[in-house]
C-alpha positions in Angstrom: -84.6 35.4 -69.0 -81.8 34.2 -70.3 -81.6 30.6 -71.8 -78.2 28.7 -71.6 -78.8 24.9 -73.9 -75.1 22.8 -73.4 -72.2 23.9 -71.7 -70.0 27.4 -72.0 -66.7 26.7 -72.1 -64.0 28.3 -73.4 -61.9 26.9 -76.5 -59.0 26.4 -74.1 -60.9 24.9 -72.0 -62.0 21.9 -74.7 -60.7 18.3 -74.1 -57.7 17.7 -75.6 -57.3 15.3 -78.7 -54.7 12.3 -77.9 -53.2 10.0 -80.8 -50.4 7.6 -80.7 -47.1 7.5 -82.3 -45.0 4.5 -83.4 -41.5 3.8 -85.7 -42.1 1.5 -88.1 -38.7 -0.2 -90.1 -39.3 -0.3 -93.4 -37.4 -2.7 -96.2 -38.1 -1.0 -99.3 -36.7 -1.9 -103.3 -33.6 1.1 -103.9 -35.9 2.2 -106.6 -39.0 2.7 -104.9 -40.8 6.4 -104.9 -40.8 7.3 -101.1 -43.4 9.9 -101.1 -45.9 7.7 -102.3 -44.5 4.8 -100.2 -46.1 7.8 -97.4 -48.8 8.8 -99.0 -50.6 4.8 -99.3 -50.1 4.6 -95.2 -51.2 8.1 -94.9 -54.4 6.3 -96.5 -55.1 3.7 -94.3 -58.1 4.2 -91.9 -56.8 6.1 -88.3 -53.4 7.5 -89.7 -53.1 10.9 -89.3 -49.3 11.6 -90.1 -46.4 9.7 -91.6 -43.2 11.2 -91.5 -39.1 10.1 -91.8 -37.5 9.5 -89.1 -33.9 11.5 -89.6 -30.7 10.3 -89.7 -32.3 6.3 -89.8 -32.0 5.2 -93.9 -29.4 2.7 -94.3 -28.8 1.5 -98.5 -27.6 -2.2 -98.7 -27.5 -4.0 -102.1 -30.4 -3.8 -103.6 -32.6 -2.8 -100.9 -32.8 0.4 -98.2 -34.1 0.7 -95.0 -35.9 3.5 -93.2 -37.7 4.2 -90.5 -41.3 6.1 -90.3 -42.6 7.6 -88.1 -46.5 6.8 -87.8 -49.4 8.6 -85.8 -52.5 7.8 -86.0 -55.8 7.4 -84.1 -57.4 4.0 -83.1 -61.4 4.7 -83.3 -62.3 1.9 -80.7 -59.6 -0.3 -80.7 -57.0 -1.0 -78.5 -53.4 0.9 -80.0 -51.7 -2.3 -80.0 -55.4 -4.2 -82.3 -54.6 -1.3 -84.2 -51.4 -1.8 -84.8 -52.6 -5.9 -86.0 -54.8 -4.4 -88.5 -52.4 -2.1 -90.5 -50.0 -4.4 -90.5 -52.7 -6.4 -92.7 -52.7 -3.0 -94.7 -49.4 -2.3 -94.8 -48.8 -5.9 -96.1 -51.3 -5.1 -99.7 -48.0 -2.5 -100.8 -45.4 -5.4 -101.1 -46.5 -4.9 -104.6 -45.4 -1.3 -104.2 -42.4 -1.9 -103.1 -42.5 -2.6 -100.4 -40.3 -5.4 -98.7 -41.4 -6.2 -95.1 -42.2 -3.3 -92.4 -41.8 -4.0 -88.8 -43.0 -2.2 -85.5 -40.8 -0.9 -83.0 -43.8 -1.2 -80.4 -41.6 -0.2 -77.3 -41.4 3.6 -79.1 -45.8 2.9 -78.9 -46.4 6.2 -76.8 -49.7 8.7 -76.3 -49.4 11.5 -77.7 -51.3 14.6 -77.7 -52.4 16.7 -80.4 
């Protein structure tokens, strides 16, 4: 007699996992360590990856503008509500050289991970 507990699924049949991706424009002080800034953004609960969008750096006077691509898993909240909470967390980084941020909501999309 053979007893099977649970379901028989091969690894290829497992449910696909999804995350969301959004671009965010950052205005930073020129001397800021960008890798540290990306690490601080990654430390926000739900954020999985933070990468620089190539060709988006624009220096201007004492500031620099750059677009970062942020992937996140909202964990039982809507993506927009998650962006609002993430925005509150980003506000706390102003003492670390971040001057301003702006989510480019039109870039928000669901991605498979």
